[in-house]
TORDOGU-423372 format. One record per residue (C-alpha): residue in three letters; x, y, z. Coordinates in steps of 0.25 Angstrom, whole numbers, plus 5000, padded with zeros to 4 digits. Layout:
TORDOGU-423372
ALAXYZ;...
end
This chain:
TORDOGU-423372
UNK501151625330;UNK500751485330;UNK499651445319;UNK498651325320;UNK499251195316;UNK498051125312;UNK498151035324;UNK496951025333;UNK496550935345;UNK495350845343;UNK494950715350;UNK496050635345;UNK497150735348;UNK497850835340;UNK497450825325;UNK497350895312;UNK496150885302;UNK496450885287;UNK495350935279;UNK495550875265;UNK494950915252;UNK495050815240;UNK494450795227;UNK493450695223;UNK494550585221;UNK495050615235;UNK496350685230;UNK496750795240;UNK496450935236;UNK496751015249;UNK496751005264;UNK496651095276;UNK497151065291;UNK496451095303;UNK496551055318;UNK495850925322;UNK494850995331;UNK494351095320;UNK493051075314;UNK493051035299;UNK491851125294;UNK492651265294;UNK493751205285;UNK492751155274;UNK492851285266;UNK494351285267;UNK494351145261;UNK493451195249;UNK494551305246;UNK495751205246;UNK496351135234;UNK496151165219;UNK494951225213;UNK494051115209;UNK492551095210;UNK492451035224;UNK491350945230;UNK491250965245;UNK491250835252;UNK491550835267;UNK491250765280;UNK490350805291;UNK491350895297;UNK491150995286;UNK489651005288;UNK489251145289;UNK488351235282;UNK489451335279;UNK490251225272;UNK489051185264;UNK488751325260;UNK490251345256;UNK490251225247;UNK488951265240;UNK489451405238;UNK490551345230;UNK489651265222;UNK489951135229;UNK488951035234;UNK489350995248;UNK489350845252;UNK489550865267;UNK488750775276;UNK487850835287;UNK488150805301;UNK487150725309;UNK486750845317;UNK486450935306;UNK484950975306;UNK484551015292;UNK485250905283;UNK484850895269;UNK484250765264;UNK485250755252;UNK486650725254;UNK487650685243;UNK488050555248;UNK488650505235;UNK489550635234;UNK489950625249;UNK490550485247;UNK491650555240;UNK492150595254;UNK492750465255;UNK493850505245;UNK494150625255;UNK494250525266;UNK495150425258;UNK496050545255;UNK496150575270;UNK496450425273;UNK497650435263;UNK498150565269;UNK498050505283;UNK498950385278;UNK500150485279;UNK500650475293;UNK501150615294;UNK499750665291;UNK498950565299;UNK499850595312;UNK500050745309;UNK501550735312;UNK501750885309;UNK501650995319;UNK501251105310;UNK500051115301;UNK500951165289;UNK501751035290;UNK500550945292;UNK499851005280;UNK501050985272;UNK501050835275;UNK499550825272;UNK499850895259;UNK500950805256;UNK500150685259;UNK498950735251;UNK499950755239;UNK500350615240;UNK498950565240;UNK498650655228;UNK499850605220;UNK499550465223;UNK498150475218;UNK498550545206;UNK499650445203;UNK498650325204;UNK497650375195;
end
């Protein structure tokens, strides 16, 4: 029985998405792998459940824009800072832009992660091996950030 290998075909060819959860400082807390063609939105609640028990703040990109994701965050007592897509009809007037700027830390952590060649090129054939290298790279990032402070 073959299991899915978190490898999917997108416009750029075979690829894997890394859904990353970080704290406010950009330190990695958890990640989830999916195929490159898979939509981001269904995996948002998985991200909320990953990592240690902390008081989370939900900041995400437009890929996580869905009513169900916003309801899931509010049910957990979290105020979502997920921008609305341009095609969304009923956008509220207020959006926490200052809070959303914290998303840059997530992008910076992803940039640090992609500096590891094995992660950027996905040299591993199975999702278990690839996930292990992603976890190793994230641990190096976490150790370095703890060592420099």
